[in-house]
C-alpha positions in Angstrom: 194.4 -53.4 -2.4 196.3 -50.4 -2.2 194.6 -47.3 -3.3 195.9 -43.9 -4.6 195.1 -41.4 -1.7 193.7 -38.8 -4.3 191.4 -41.5 -5.8 187.5 -40.7 -4.9 186.5 -42.9 -2.2 182.9 -41.9 -1.4 180.0 -39.5 -1.9 178.6 -37.9 1.2 175.2 -36.3 0.6 174.6 -33.0 2.5 171.5 -32.9 5.0 169.4 -30.4 2.8 168.7 -28.1 5.8 168.4 -25.2 3.5 168.2 -27.0 0.0 168.5 -29.5 -2.4 171.1 -32.1 -1.0 174.3 -32.1 -2.7 176.8 -34.9 -3.5 180.0 -34.2 -1.7 183.2 -36.3 -3.2 185.7 -36.9 -0.6 189.1 -39.0 -1.6 190.7 -41.8 0.6 193.2 -39.2 1.8 190.4 -37.8 3.9 189.7 -40.7 5.3 193.5 -41.0 6.7 193.5 -37.2 7.6 190.3 -37.8 9.9 191.4 -41.1 11.7 194.8 -39.4 12.5 193.5 -36.1 13.8 190.6 -37.4 16.0 192.8 -40.5 17.6 195.6 -38.0 18.3 192.9 -35.6 20.1 190.8 -38.0 21.7 193.4 -40.9 22.4 191.3 -43.5 20.8 192.6 -47.1 21.5 191.4 -50.8 20.9 189.7 -50.5 24.6 187.4 -47.9 23.6 183.4 -48.3 22.7 181.2 -46.5 20.6 177.4 -46.5 19.8 176.2 -45.9 16.6 172.8 -44.6 15.8 172.8 -42.0 13.5 172.4 -43.0 9.7 175.7 -44.4 8.6 175.6 -42.7 5.3 175.6 -39.1 7.7 178.9 -37.1 7.9 178.2 -37.1 11.4 178.4 -40.8 12.2 181.4 -41.6 9.6 183.6 -38.7 11.0 182.7 -39.9 14.6 182.6 -43.4 14.6 183.1 -45.3 11.4 186.7 -44.3 10.5 188.0 -44.0 13.9 186.7 -47.3 15.0 188.6 -48.6 11.6 191.6 -46.6 12.4 191.8 -47.5 16.5 190.1 -50.5 16.0 187.8 -50.1 19.2 183.8 -51.7 19.4 181.0 -50.4 17.6 177.3 -51.0 19.5 174.4 -50.3 17.4 171.2 -49.2 18.7 168.3 -51.2 17.1 165.5 -48.4 17.3 164.5 -44.6 18.8 162.3 -47.0 21.2 165.2 -48.7 22.7 168.1 -46.5 22.3 168.2 -45.7 26.2 168.7 -49.7 26.6 171.1 -49.5 24.0 173.2 -46.9 25.5 173.3 -48.5 28.8 174.1 -51.7 27.2 177.2 -50.3 25.3 178.3 -48.1 28.1 180.3 -45.8 26.0 183.7 -44.4 26.6 183.1 -42.2 23.8 179.6 -40.8 22.9 178.9 -38.2 20.0 175.8 -37.1 20.1 173.3 -34.1 18.8 171.6 -31.2 20.8 168.0 -32.7 20.8 169.4 -35.9 22.2 171.2 -34.0 24.7 168.1 -32.0 25.7 166.1 -34.9 25.7 168.5 -36.7 28.2 168.4 -34.1 30.6 164.7 -33.5 30.4 164.3 -37.2 31.3 166.3 -36.7 34.3 164.3 -33.5 35.3 161.2 -35.6 35.0 162.3 -37.9 38.0 164.4 -35.1 39.9 163.1 -32.0 39.6 166.1 -29.2 38.8 165.2 -27.6 42.5 165.7 -30.9 43.9 168.9 -31.5 42.0 170.5 -28.4 43.0 170.1 -29.1 46.8 171.3 -33.0 46.3 174.2 -31.7 44.2 175.5 -29.5 47.1 175.6 -32.2 49.5 179.2 -33.7 49.3 178.9 -37.2 49.5 175.1 -37.5 48.6 175.6 -35.2 45.8 178.4 -37.3 44.1 176.3 -40.7 44.3 173.1 -38.7 42.6 175.3 -37.4 40.1 177.1 -41.1 39.2 173.7 -42.6 39.6 172.4 -40.4 37.0 175.3 -41.2 34.6 174.4 -44.9 35.2 170.8 -44.3 34.2 172.1 -42.3 31.1 174.7 -45.4 30.3 177.4 -42.8 30.3 179.4 -43.4 33.8 182.6 -44.6 31.6 182.1 -42.1 29.2 185.8 -40.3 29.2 184.8 -37.9 26.5 181.1 -36.9 24.9 180.9 -34.6 22.1 178.0 -32.4 20.6 177.6 -31.0 17.3 175.3 -30.5 14.0 173.6 -27.3 16.1 173.9 -25.3 18.8 173.3 -26.6 22.4 171.7 -24.5 25.1 174.5 -22.8 27.6 172.2 -24.3 30.3 172.3 -27.7 29.1 176.3 -27.9 28.7 176.5 -26.5 32.5 174.3 -29.0 33.5 176.4 -31.8 32.1 179.4 -30.4 33.4 177.7 -30.2 36.9 177.5 -34.2 36.4 181.1 -34.4 35.5 180.8 -34.7 32.1 182.4 -32.1 29.7 180.9 -31.9 26.6 182.9 -31.0 23.6 181.6 -28.8 21.2 182.8 -29.0 17.5 182.0 -27.6 14.1 182.3 -29.1 10.7 180.5 -29.8 7.2 180.0 -32.6 4.7 182.4 -30.5 2.7 185.4 -30.8 5.0 184.1 -34.2 6.5 183.9 -32.4 10.1 187.5 -31.7 10.0 187.1 -28.1 10.8 186.9 -27.1 14.4 186.9 -28.9 17.8 187.2 -28.3 21.5 190.0 -30.1 23.1 189.3 -32.0 26.5 189.9 -29.0 29.1 189.4 -26.2 26.8 185.5 -25.8 26.7 184.1 -22.3 26.4 180.3 -22.5 26.0 179.0 -21.4 23.1 182.3 -21.9 21.3 183.3 -24.7 19.0 186.9 -24.7 19.6 189.8 -23.9 17.8 190.6 -25.1 14.0 192.0 -28.9 13.8 195.5 -29.6 12.8 196.5 -28.3 9.0 193.0 -26.3 9.1 193.4 -22.9 7.8 190.5 -20.6 8.5 189.7 -17.0 8.5 186.5 -14.6 8.8 185.6 -12.6 5.5 184.3 -8.9 5.5 180.9 -10.2 5.3 181.3 -12.0 8.2 181.5 -15.6 6.6 183.7 -18.3 7.8 185.7 -19.5 5.0 188.1 -22.7 5.4 190.7 -24.5 3.9 190.7 -28.3 5.1 193.3 -31.1 4.7 190.1 -33.2 4.5 188.2 -30.7 1.9 186.2 -32.2 -0.5 187.1 -32.9 -4.2 184.2 -31.0 -5.4 180.3 -31.6 -5.7 179.1 -34.6 -7.9 178.6 -33.8 -11.5 178.1 -29.9 -10.6 181.2 -28.3 -11.6 179.6 -24.9 -11.4 178.4 -25.2 -7.7 182.0 -26.4 -6.9 183.3 -23.5 -8.3 181.0 -21.0 -6.9 181.9 -22.5 -3.3 185.3 -21.8 -3.1 187.4 -18.3 -2.8 189.9 -17.2 -5.3 192.6 -18.2 -3.1 190.7 -21.8 -2.5 188.8 -21.5 0.6 185.5 -22.8 1.1 182.7 -20.7 1.6 180.8 -22.4 4.5 177.7 -19.9 4.4 178.2 -19.5 8.5 178.8 -16.5 10.4 181.3 -16.3 13.3 183.9 -14.6 15.2 186.9 -15.9 17.1 188.0 -14.6 20.5 191.6 -14.2 21.8 192.3 -17.8 22.2 191.4 -18.1 18.6 187.7 -20.0 19.6 185.2 -19.9 16.9 181.5 -18.9 17.9 179.3 -19.5 15.3 176.9 -16.5 15.0 174.3 -17.3 12.3 174.0 -18.5 8.6 174.0 -15.9 6.0 171.2 -17.7 4.0 169.1 -17.8 7.1 169.1 -14.1 7.6 166.0 -12.4 6.7 164.7 -8.5 6.9 161.5 -7.6 8.7 159.3 -4.4 7.0 161.2 -2.2 9.2 164.4 -3.3 6.6 166.5 -4.7 9.2 168.4 -8.2 9.3 167.3 -10.8 11.6 169.5 -13.9 12.2 167.0 -16.5 13.4 169.4 -19.3 15.0 170.4 -17.3 18.1 167.0 -16.5 18.9 166.0 -20.0 18.2 168.7 -21.3 20.8 167.5 -18.7 23.7 164.0 -20.2 23.1 165.4 -23.4 23.5 166.5 -23.0 27.2 162.8 -23.5 28.1 162.0 -27.2 29.1 158.7 -26.5 27.3 160.5 -26.3 24.0 161.6 -29.2 22.1 162.5 -27.0 19.0 161.8 -23.6 17.6 161.6 -21.9 13.9 162.2 -18.2 13.6 160.6 -16.2 10.7 159.2 -13.0 9.9 160.7 -12.3 6.6 158.8 -8.8 5.4 156.5 -8.6 8.4 156.9 -6.1 11.0 158.3 -8.3 13.7 159.5 -11.8 14.2 157.7 -15.0 15.5 158.5 -18.5 16.5 157.0 -21.9 15.6 157.2 -23.8 18.6 156.9 -27.7 18.8 156.4 -28.5 22.3 158.4 -31.2 24.2 157.3 -34.6 24.1 156.2 -35.1 27.5 154.3 -31.5 27.7 152.2 -32.9 24.5 151.9 -36.1 26.3 150.5 -34.1 29.5 148.3 -31.8 27.1 146.7 -34.8 25.4 145.6 -36.2 28.8 144.0 -32.9 30.0 146.5 -30.7 31.0 145.9 -27.1 31.8 147.0 -25.3 28.6 146.4 -21.5 30.3 149.5 -22.3 32.4 151.4 -23.5 29.5 150.3 -20.4 27.7 151.9 -18.5 30.6 155.1 -20.2 30.8 155.7 -19.9 27.0 155.2 -15.9 27.4 157.5 -15.8 30.2 160.1 -17.5 27.8 159.2 -15.1 25.2 159.6 -12.4 27.3 163.0 -13.5 28.6 164.2 -14.0 25.0 163.2 -10.3 24.0 165.1 -8.8 27.0 168.2 -10.1 25.3 167.3 -9.2 21.9 167.5 -6.0 20.0 164.2 -4.2 19.6 164.0 -5.1 15.6 164.5 -8.6 16.6 161.5 -9.0 19.2 159.2 -11.8 18.8 155.6 -10.5 18.3 154.2 -14.0 19.1 154.4 -17.9 19.5 152.8 -20.4 17.4 152.4 -24.0 19.2 152.4 -26.4 16.2 150.2 -29.3 16.2 152.2 -31.5 13.6 155.4 -33.3 15.0 158.5 -32.7 13.2 160.5 -35.7 12.4 162.9 -37.0 10.1 160.5 -39.1 8.3 158.1 -36.1 7.5 161.2 -34.3 6.3 161.1 -31.5 8.6 164.1 -32.5 10.1 167.6 -33.6 8.7 169.0 -37.1 10.0 170.8 -34.8 12.9 167.7 -33.6 13.8 168.2 -29.7 12.5 165.5 -28.3 11.5 164.8 -28.1 7.3 164.0 -24.3 7.4 162.7 -24.3 3.9 160.3 -27.1 4.3 159.0 -25.5 7.6 158.5 -22.2 6.3 156.8 -23.3 2.8 154.5 -25.7 5.0 153.0 -22.5 7.0 153.4 -20.0 4.6 149.9 -19.6 3.9 148.8 -19.1 7.7 151.5 -16.5 8.5 149.6 -13.6 7.4 146.4 -14.5 9.4 148.6 -15.1 12.8 149.6 -11.8 12.5 146.2 -10.2 12.2 145.3 -12.3 15.5 147.6 -10.0 17.9 148.1 -12.7 20.4 151.2 -13.6 22.1 150.3 -17.3 22.1 148.6 -18.7 19.1 147.6 -22.6 19.0 147.4 -24.2 15.4 
């Protein structure tokens, strides 16, 4: 049955990383736009293969797998569970693979556990052996046939991007929201610039407001929020651009860099604003850190809540030396502070005991932190941590 392109086709709910999820209404025309744009950029055809593992209701999976597969007719494999994910990926051998930062860093950590970075650097420099080792790593990951790989939803540490490039896998970074069905910015093959999410997609208009906020008008823009006309009206400028809530800047080639989120800015007691995301990204470069959440509103300095990497948590449970971990965390904090303005300096790190997961609602389906949930959970302990005057605090 033929449908009116302007008829509502679906309601997609936002992840709720900064508050209550909203129902985003999209038309059938959005599906057409998504299929056309990404098929043109990435050259999908019926011989391609993708692995689906994120919730099918989420915008990232629908934009990256569902609609392109329907549009181009390629094969879609499904992961059975998180436990079987590595085997599922090797089974699928995708030619195109979209993933979130947390999984890209987990893959890297798993390889590092078998071949330490120092040994990798030595092996990679040997002409014939290096090529074989890199290919073997890609086979173990199930990515040996991957002609393009993408990352989105949150920033990926530059060192991780560079590591995948060293294997011969170019990670294409992109940027989009539920409100534009992910049709905002994307890095084209061969145009990667670390820390940037690429140029606007075809038909997308974007600009940076005087406040630093990115505003966008997309051909895949939403019809509005379900049963919330007031919120819909508040979300657009007078000339019809969607207010993303993100801050950014463009380089001379028109590539966008996300610098923070307006709602996440906070002031310390010194009266200066702090953007937590760039600090969290710097901490994330440490292999000991799985995810971080920076806070410090109305406090004399900032601090960070740290969830240690899965492997390190397991090692500590088996009796690994906690003091050496503290030393490494302090070093990571010092290296991070060296790159920050004085008012952004971290005073201490807190190693949390609870594991942040999607199930306990500390993380979104794409594994971004739910900042409001985390801040509320630890709020009654924050003042006490500041009074301890320690560099590393174990909860």
